[in-house]
C-alpha distance (Angstrom), angle and dihedral (degrees) to the residues before:
residue distance angle dihedral
M1 . . .
K2 3.74 . .
I3 3.77 112.7 .
L4 3.77 114.9 -141.1
P5 3.74 121.7 -143.3
P6 3.90 117.1 -104.9
I7 3.81 114.8 -92.1
S8 3.76 110.0 -111.6
I9 3.85 121.0 -124.9
E10 3.92 88.5 -111.3
A11 3.83 89.7 52.9
R12 3.79 91.0 46.5
R13 3.67 89.6 57.6
L14 3.78 93.9 58.6
L15 3.72 91.0 57.4
P16 3.86 116.2 91.0
G17 3.75 118.0 -111.8
G18 3.69 143.1 155.0
W19 3.75 94.3 -61.8
D20 3.80 90.2 51.5
L21 3.78 89.4 51.5
L22 3.79 91.9 49.1
A23 3.92 90.5 46.8
A24 3.80 91.5 49.8
V25 3.76 93.7 51.5
L26 3.82 92.0 50.6
V27 3.91 92.1 46.5
L28 3.86 92.0 48.2
G29 3.77 89.0 46.2
F30 3.66 92.9 52.0
V31 3.75 93.1 47.6
V32 3.76 91.3 51.1
A33 3.73 93.5 46.5
F34 3.76 91.8 52.0
A35 3.76 92.0 46.6
Q36 3.77 90.3 50.5
A37 3.94 94.8 48.4
S38 3.86 89.1 46.1
R39 3.78 98.7 56.3
M40 3.87 93.1 85.9
L41 3.87 94.1 53.4
G42 3.84 95.9 91.0
Q43 3.83 96.9 41.5
P44 3.82 122.7 101.8
L45 3.77 118.7 -87.9
A46 3.73 88.9 -120.3
V47 3.86 89.8 74.2
L48 3.83 90.1 74.6
T49 3.88 89.0 64.9
A50 3.80 94.2 35.8
A51 3.77 89.7 57.8
P52 3.87 103.6 33.8
L53 3.89 121.8 -165.5
S54 3.76 119.5 -86.5
L55 3.82 127.5 -149.7
D56 3.77 88.5 -145.8
P57 3.97 101.6 128.4
S58 3.80 88.3 -137.9
H59 3.79 88.4 74.3
L60 3.89 93.4 55.0
P61 3.76 97.6 86.7
E62 3.78 90.6 57.2
Y63 3.81 91.5 44.7
A64 3.77 91.2 48.1
L65 3.73 91.4 51.1
R66 3.82 93.5 54.2
T67 3.75 92.0 45.8
A68 3.76 91.6 50.4
L69 3.77 93.1 51.2
R70 3.84 91.4 49.3
M71 3.79 88.6 51.2
L72 3.79 92.8 48.3
I73 3.87 92.5 49.2
A74 3.78 91.8 48.6
M75 3.82 89.2 49.6
V76 3.85 92.0 52.6
V77 3.91 90.4 49.8
S78 3.75 91.1 46.8
L79 3.83 91.0 53.3
G80 3.72 91.4 53.1
F81 3.77 90.2 47.4
T82 3.86 89.8 49.7
F83 3.70 97.6 51.9
T84 3.77 92.6 47.0
Y85 3.75 103.0 39.2
A86 3.85 102.0 35.6
T87 3.88 92.3 43.7
L88 3.85 92.0 51.9
A89 3.80 89.4 47.5
A90 3.82 93.2 50.6
K91 3.73 98.1 41.5
S92 3.85 97.9 45.3
A93 3.80 119.2 53.2
R94 3.82 90.4 -163.6
A95 3.81 94.5 49.2
G96 3.82 89.4 43.4
S97 3.81 90.4 55.4
L98 3.76 88.2 64.1
L99 3.86 105.9 25.6
I100 3.89 97.2 53.2
P101 3.83 95.0 52.2
L102 3.82 88.8 43.9
L103 3.75 86.8 49.7
D104 3.83 88.7 53.7
I105 3.78 88.4 51.8
L106 3.76 94.6 47.2
Q107 3.76 94.6 54.0
S108 3.75 90.3 49.4
V109 3.73 96.4 54.9
P110 3.80 109.4 94.7
I111 3.72 118.8 -115.5
L112 3.72 89.2 -125.7
S113 3.81 89.8 60.6
F114 3.80 89.6 52.3
I115 3.66 90.4 51.3
S116 3.92 92.6 47.3
V117 3.86 89.3 50.4
T118 3.84 99.4 42.6
T119 3.65 105.7 35.1
V120 3.66 95.6 87.8
F121 3.72 93.0 43.4
F122 3.93 96.8 53.6
L123 3.81 90.1 42.1
A124 3.79 88.2 55.7
L125 3.75 90.8 53.1
A126 3.88 88.9 65.0
P127 3.80 106.4 21.2
G128 3.65 112.7 -148.7
R129 3.85 94.9 -7.1
V130 3.77 133.3 117.7
F131 3.85 87.5 -125.7
G132 3.78 91.3 74.3
A133 3.78 91.2 53.4
E134 3.71 90.9 47.7
L135 3.86 90.2 52.9
V136 3.91 88.1 52.8
C137 3.78 90.4 54.0
V138 3.93 96.0 44.2
F139 3.83 90.1 46.5
A140 3.79 90.4 52.9
L141 3.77 92.2 47.9
F142 3.77 88.3 48.5
T143 3.79 92.3 56.4
S144 3.71 88.0 51.4
Q145 3.89 91.7 58.7
A146 3.81 111.5 21.8
W147 3.82 101.6 69.6
N148 3.83 96.0 52.5
M149 3.80 91.9 46.7
A150 3.83 93.3 48.3
F151 3.72 92.7 49.7
S152 3.79 93.3 48.4
F153 3.85 92.1 48.5
Y154 3.83 89.4 47.7
Q155 3.86 92.0 51.0
S156 3.89 91.0 50.5
L157 3.78 93.5 49.1
R158 3.74 90.5 51.7
T159 3.76 91.8 51.8
V160 3.71 101.6 49.1
P161 3.80 106.3 133.3
P162 3.80 109.5 -106.8
E163 3.84 92.4 -133.2
M164 3.83 89.2 63.4
I165 3.73 91.2 53.9
E166 3.74 91.9 46.3
A167 3.81 90.0 50.0
G168 3.79 90.0 53.9
R169 3.79 90.2 52.7
M170 3.74 92.3 48.2
F171 3.94 88.7 55.5
G172 3.85 88.4 52.5
L173 3.79 96.4 -109.2
N174 3.82 112.8 162.2
G175 3.91 119.3 -138.7
W176 3.75 93.7 -90.4
A177 3.82 94.1 51.0
R178 3.87 90.6 45.1
F179 3.81 88.7 53.0
W180 3.78 96.3 52.8
R181 3.82 99.5 33.6
I182 3.80 101.4 38.4
E183 3.80 114.5 11.8
V184 3.83 98.3 41.8
P185 3.75 95.5 44.2
F186 3.82 88.7 50.1
A187 3.75 89.7 52.6
M188 3.73 96.9 46.2
P189 3.78 103.0 88.6
S190 3.77 93.4 51.0
L191 3.77 91.0 41.1
V192 3.80 93.9 50.9
W193 3.79 93.2 52.5
N194 3.80 92.2 48.2
M195 3.81 88.5 48.3
M196 3.79 87.2 60.4
M197 3.75 92.5 45.9
S198 3.79 92.6 46.6
M199 3.85 92.7 52.3
S200 3.80 86.2 50.5
G201 3.88 89.2 53.2
G202 3.77 86.1 54.1
W203 3.80 90.8 55.0
F204 3.80 89.8 48.1
F205 3.88 91.0 58.5
L206 3.76 95.0 37.6
V207 3.73 95.7 112.8
V208 3.88 95.5 55.9
S209 3.94 89.2 42.0
E210 3.86 98.4 54.2
A211 3.80 102.1 30.0
V212 3.84 101.2 49.6
S213 3.80 121.9 -175.7
V214 3.76 116.8 175.4
G215 3.72 114.2 163.7
T216 3.79 107.6 -65.0
T217 3.84 93.4 -9.6
S218 3.79 116.1 86.5
F219 3.76 137.4 153.8
A220 3.69 140.3 155.7
L221 3.87 120.4 -142.8
P222 3.79 117.9 -149.8
G223 3.70 104.2 -95.5
V224 3.86 149.3 104.0
G225 3.94 92.0 -86.0
S226 3.85 94.1 53.7
Y227 3.81 87.7 42.6
I228 3.77 89.1 57.5
A229 3.79 91.9 46.2
L230 3.73 90.0 55.3
A231 3.78 93.8 46.9
I232 3.81 89.1 52.0
A233 3.82 94.2 49.1
Q234 3.82 91.0 49.9
K235 3.86 96.7 39.5
N236 3.77 91.1 -124.6
I237 3.84 105.3 164.4
P238 3.81 96.2 -179.0
A239 3.86 91.8 53.6
I240 3.75 87.5 53.1
F241 3.82 91.3 55.2
W242 3.80 88.3 46.9
A243 3.80 88.8 53.2
I244 3.81 92.0 50.2
G245 3.80 91.9 52.6
T246 3.81 92.0 47.3
M247 3.86 89.2 50.5
L248 3.88 91.4 51.5
V249 3.81 92.3 49.5
V250 3.98 93.1 48.2
I251 3.84 92.5 46.3
L252 3.93 89.8 49.3
I253 3.79 89.6 50.1
F254 3.86 90.0 50.1
D255 3.82 88.6 46.9
Q256 3.79 93.7 53.8
L257 3.67 100.6 38.6
M258 3.75 101.6 36.7
F259 3.80 120.6 7.3
R260 3.71 100.4 38.0
P261 3.81 93.2 54.8
L262 3.80 91.4 43.1
V263 3.91 91.4 52.8
A264 3.85 91.6 47.9
W265 3.85 90.7 48.0
A266 3.76 94.0 45.7
F267 3.70 92.7 48.7
R268 3.80 89.4 79.3
F269 3.80 91.3 63.1
R270 3.73 94.5 64.6
V271 3.78 116.6 127.4
D272 3.82 94.1 -111.3
Q273 3.69 133.2 129.8
E274 3.81 96.6 -158.9
Q275 3.79 132.1 59.6
S276 3.89 112.7 -108.3
D277 3.75 122.0 -135.7
D278 3.84 92.2 -149.4
E279 3.81 99.9 64.8
P280 3.84 113.0 156.7
E281 3.70 115.1 -115.6
S282 3.87 132.0 -150.3
W283 3.90 129.8 -173.1
M284 3.70 87.2 -151.2
L285 3.88 93.6 57.3
T286 3.86 88.9 47.1
M287 3.81 88.6 54.2
F288 3.82 92.4 51.3
R289 3.73 90.2 49.5
R290 3.86 95.4 46.7
T291 3.76 99.8 38.5
S292 3.82 120.0 96.9
L293 3.81 89.0 -159.6
F294 3.82 93.9 69.5
D295 3.77 92.2 36.8
A296 3.82 90.2 59.8
A297 3.81 90.3 43.5
G298 3.69 94.4 52.3
A299 3.78 99.4 40.5
P300 3.88 95.8 85.5
L301 3.82 92.4 51.1
E302 3.82 92.5 46.0
H303 3.89 90.9 52.0
F304 3.82 89.3 45.8
M305 3.81 91.6 50.4
R306 3.85 90.6 49.0
W307 3.75 91.5 49.5
T308 3.90 92.0 51.3
Y309 3.86 90.7 51.8
R310 3.88 89.5 63.5
L311 3.74 93.5 52.7
Q312 3.83 119.4 101.1
P313 3.82 105.9 -142.3
P314 3.71 119.8 -143.2
S315 3.79 120.7 -96.2
F316 3.76 96.1 -119.4
G317 3.63 91.3 -132.7
Q318 3.72 96.8 -46.8
S319 3.74 121.2 136.5
N320 3.70 134.9 -165.5
M321 3.79 90.8 -110.8
P322 3.93 114.5 87.7
A323 3.65 117.4 -114.3
A324 3.81 117.7 -101.3
P325 3.76 112.8 -94.3
L326 3.74 91.2 -128.3
V327 3.86 92.1 50.9
S328 3.80 91.9 46.3
R329 3.87 93.0 49.8
A330 3.76 89.7 46.1
A331 3.84 91.7 51.7
N332 3.83 90.9 48.0
G333 3.75 91.3 47.9
I334 3.78 91.4 52.5
W335 3.68 93.7 46.6
Y336 3.90 93.7 51.1
L337 3.75 92.1 43.7
A338 3.77 90.0 53.3
I339 3.92 90.5 49.8
T340 3.81 90.8 47.1
L341 3.82 92.6 50.4
A342 3.83 92.1 47.2
L343 3.85 93.4 49.5
G344 3.79 91.1 44.5
F345 3.93 90.8 51.4
A346 3.80 89.7 47.0
A347 3.79 92.2 49.3
W348 3.90 90.6 48.4
R349 3.80 92.7 50.0
I350 3.75 90.7 50.9
Y351 3.73 92.5 49.2
E352 3.81 91.0 45.2
F353 3.77 89.5 49.8
S354 3.68 97.9 49.9
A355 3.81 98.2 35.5
A356 3.82 89.3 60.4
T357 3.85 92.1 73.0
L358 3.81 103.0 8.4
P359 3.92 127.8 75.6
I360 3.71 122.4 -132.1
H361 3.72 93.2 -114.1
E362 3.75 91.9 61.4
V363 3.73 88.6 52.7
L364 3.79 91.6 55.5
N365 3.85 87.9 47.3
V366 3.72 90.7 53.3
F367 3.75 89.5 54.0
A368 3.80 91.3 49.7
L369 3.90 89.6 52.2
G370 3.79 86.8 51.3
F371 3.75 92.1 55.1
I372 3.85 89.0 52.4
T373 3.79 90.1 52.9
M374 3.72 89.7 47.0
I375 3.79 95.3 56.4
R376 3.78 88.4 50.3
V377 3.82 91.7 54.3
F378 3.75 94.6 48.1
V379 3.78 93.8 50.1
L380 3.79 94.4 44.8
I381 3.89 95.1 46.5
A382 3.86 90.6 49.5
L383 3.77 91.2 51.9
A384 3.88 92.7 47.6
S385 3.82 90.3 47.1
V386 3.80 91.8 55.4
I387 3.84 92.0 46.7
W388 3.85 103.3 38.6
T389 3.83 105.4 37.0
P390 3.75 100.4 68.1
I391 3.99 87.2 40.8
G392 3.77 88.9 52.7
I393 3.68 95.5 47.9
Y394 3.96 90.4 48.8
V395 3.77 92.3 50.5
G396 3.78 97.6 41.0
L397 3.77 93.0 57.3
R398 3.83 87.6 56.4
P399 3.77 110.0 60.5
K400 3.90 94.8 -174.2
L401 3.81 89.6 52.0
A402 3.76 89.1 45.8
S403 3.89 89.3 55.3
I404 3.81 87.4 56.2
V405 3.74 98.7 42.1
Q406 3.91 92.7 45.3
P407 3.85 99.4 72.7
L408 3.92 90.8 39.9
A409 3.82 93.3 49.5
Q410 3.82 90.9 42.9
F411 3.86 90.5 53.7
L412 3.84 91.1 47.9
A413 3.72 91.2 47.1
A414 3.93 89.8 48.9
F415 3.76 90.5 49.8
P416 3.81 104.6 119.9
A417 3.81 111.7 -134.7
N418 3.73 88.9 -137.6
L419 3.80 89.8 74.0
L420 3.91 89.2 62.2
F421 3.87 91.6 53.0
P422 3.87 93.9 98.4
L423 3.77 90.3 54.4
V424 3.76 94.7 41.9
V425 3.77 94.7 47.1
V426 3.72 96.7 45.0
G427 3.83 93.8 45.2
I428 3.81 94.2 49.3
V429 3.78 93.8 46.6
T430 3.70 94.5 43.4
F431 3.71 99.8 47.8
Q432 3.94 92.8 31.8
L433 3.83 93.1 -122.3
N434 3.82 126.6 176.9
P435 3.82 106.9 -99.9
D436 3.88 90.7 -153.1
I437 3.76 88.8 66.0
W438 3.84 107.6 30.6
L439 3.84 96.1 43.5
S440 3.82 89.6 56.7
P441 3.79 99.6 80.7
L442 3.83 87.4 63.7
M443 3.78 87.4 70.0
V444 3.74 93.9 63.3
L445 3.80 96.0 34.3
G446 3.90 94.6 100.8
T447 3.88 99.8 18.1
Q448 3.84 99.7 57.0
W449 3.84 88.4 73.2
Y450 3.74 90.5 67.2
I451 3.84 86.6 71.6
L452 3.69 91.9 49.0
F453 3.73 99.8 47.0
N454 3.80 92.5 47.3
V455 3.72 93.9 47.9
I456 3.80 89.9 48.4
A457 3.83 89.8 50.9
G458 3.87 88.4 49.3
A459 3.74 94.2 48.9
S460 3.81 93.9 43.8
G461 3.82 87.6 56.3
L462 3.91 93.3 53.0
P463 3.85 105.2 123.6
R464 3.73 113.8 -112.1
D465 3.90 92.3 -134.5
M466 3.81 89.5 57.8
R467 3.79 91.5 54.4
D468 3.78 90.7 45.3
A469 3.74 89.7 50.9
G470 3.79 90.4 52.9
E471 3.81 90.4 50.1
N472 3.79 91.1 46.6
F473 3.80 92.2 53.6
G474 3.78 93.9 45.8
V475 3.76 94.5 -111.9
R476 3.92 103.2 170.7
G477 3.73 140.6 157.0
W478 3.69 122.0 -2.3
L479 3.76 92.6 -6.1
W480 3.83 90.2 61.5
W481 3.78 89.5 51.6
R482 3.78 94.7 48.4
K483 3.79 98.3 40.9
I484 3.72 105.4 34.8
A485 3.86 117.6 7.8
L486 3.75 103.0 42.3
P487 3.95 96.2 41.2
A488 3.78 89.4 49.7
V489 3.78 96.1 53.7
F490 3.82 98.3 31.7
P491 3.91 95.5 96.9
F492 3.82 89.0 48.3
Y493 3.87 91.0 46.3
V494 3.78 91.9 50.5
T495 3.90 90.4 51.5
G496 3.86 90.3 49.4
A497 3.80 92.5 44.4
I498 3.88 91.0 51.5
T499 3.79 90.7 47.2
A500 3.81 90.8 45.1
S501 3.81 92.0 49.5
G502 3.76 92.1 50.5
G503 3.88 91.0 45.2
S504 3.73 92.1 49.4
W505 3.84 89.3 56.3
N506 3.70 87.8 49.5
A507 3.84 92.2 47.5
A508 3.75 89.3 57.2
I509 3.71 92.8 85.4
V510 3.90 87.0 63.7
A511 3.87 98.2 38.5
E512 3.69 103.1 44.5
F513 3.85 95.0 46.0
V514 3.83 113.2 48.6
N515 3.80 126.2 178.9
W516 3.80 126.1 -172.5
G517 3.84 109.1 170.8
Q518 3.84 107.0 -51.9
Q519 3.89 92.6 -22.4
T520 3.79 116.1 99.9
L521 3.86 128.9 -174.1
H522 3.80 123.5 -162.8
A523 3.74 129.6 -158.2
H524 3.88 115.9 -164.6
G525 3.83 105.0 -109.3
L526 3.79 147.3 102.0
G527 3.80 93.2 -88.5
D528 3.78 92.7 57.2
Y529 3.94 88.7 48.9
I530 3.86 91.1 52.8
Q531 3.77 94.3 44.0
R532 3.88 93.2 51.1
A533 3.78 90.1 48.4
S534 3.73 94.2 47.4
V535 3.92 91.1 49.1
S536 3.79 90.9 51.9
G537 3.68 93.5 45.0
D538 3.85 92.3 -118.1
F539 3.81 100.1 156.3
H540 3.76 94.9 177.4
R541 3.86 90.6 58.4
V542 3.81 93.2 42.4
V543 3.91 88.1 56.5
L544 3.86 94.0 44.9
G545 3.77 89.8 50.9
T546 3.69 95.5 46.8
A547 3.69 92.8 47.9
V548 3.78 93.9 50.2
M549 3.85 90.3 47.9
A550 3.85 90.3 50.0
A551 3.77 92.1 47.5
L552 3.78 95.0 50.1
V553 3.75 94.2 44.4
S554 3.87 90.1 48.4
V555 3.80 92.4 49.8
I556 3.81 91.9 50.2
N557 3.78 93.8 46.3
R558 3.89 88.8 50.8
I559 3.69 99.6 48.0
F560 3.87 100.2 31.1
W561 3.83 118.4 13.5
R562 3.62 100.2 35.0
P563 3.79 95.6 52.9
L564 3.79 88.9 47.3
Y565 3.75 89.7 50.8
W566 3.85 92.3 52.0
Y567 3.78 90.2 46.0
A568 3.80 89.1 54.4
E569 3.87 92.2 45.1
R570 3.73 92.9 53.4
K571 3.82 104.2 38.5
F572 3.82 104.4 31.0
R573 3.81 109.1 35.8
L574 3.71 117.4 121.7
T575 3.74 103.6 -110.6
């Protein structure tokens, strides 16, 4: 009998097995789901009214599938934006001087304002087709995800330890290779957590994204968000519970198929010199590693990236000689002058546009409403910080506990405030409570989790040797919190607090204007002003309210949050 040589490990990986079968089923299922959800894109827009939504729970699987795909597409687009925008802002001081303040403004603009401005544009790209309405929804979900992810990635790129960059230079890595092999892996743990939080933010604004009503233009795309909007309009409590259950299932699916493997994969990029015993696990990641299908699909990309690492990119006009101070100052002056002129022109156009129909006393009144909303935001962020910072540190230091808390926190973050409207309206009316006070918690319902997720990401990246050093020196109690825990997570907390603050301003459009059937409650504030203007189709007031909100948030970020961020970056980075 001829004895065959043993099959190598590499050869065995090329043979199909159980993991390959599971991978094939998942891939085929995704392809079928995508094809099924895409069949309506080319149909006329009138089909949305010809086949109206139904509150029959049997339609929820199809609605959930469509919503999940919109979320996934928006997440992919947000990742592309993040890597481009944040990298340019972090690598170029001149670009960062414009892009970071612009990012502050963008994350302060309410999603409803984006929808009001872009609806006509996207519908014009595909006149009379469902595809245009889908673009409106995906762009709205993109605006709820991209700003937080970009700011988180920017913060991580700015805090890469210099010794890691120097080690990359010593090994002969060019700038492109250092970016993908050092900087991106360093940023991955924080970026993954913020991806989860960003998707939760998309769920939070799902109702206004899928059920669009801007002036005379209104449509409802098949999805969980529009299902919730219809249930609220009809006061259908059982339908709301069906929507909650569906959201829970979809979030758990996202957790198992996407976020759990990403967390387990990103865990290996922590800045830690010792192997942890509490590494997160994921059956999906195991499948990726043991499946020949994914190995074969990823091999061309891996070879291409390795080839690019060997390239020496051109200097783009740069030389080894430093630029003359006079030339550098002149270039900076021209750049900042151009920015100032552009901002001044934009401010003048907004004023000219609004002053044409709005008196000056209304402008002053809008600023007063903005200050009321600002007070709410500061109080709520302070309360959320006191509660979630210590909890986030405790969870982040325990990866197994984090894997349990993650889907729960993600579901709570994704919980739309609209689903609490029945309890809120009934409670306020029954007990004759003040809406200005008791509607306020809705503003922080979905945004407080930015603080928790960022603090968890910071605590999970705390080097093991730093923790061991604290234990060896007997650092306990408040001293441990003050000297080790809080400084380690402070840059991440500031990132989360900035994003939570901007998100709270955004959430004001949901929290200060509450509908339950035919009953409406109002809380004095800028969100209520913008929501009223949007419902009535008053574009001038929408622009005015949005401009005031963006101006207030920019000023607050400039005089408070940004200095705090720079302080955290200089004093508490792990170098």
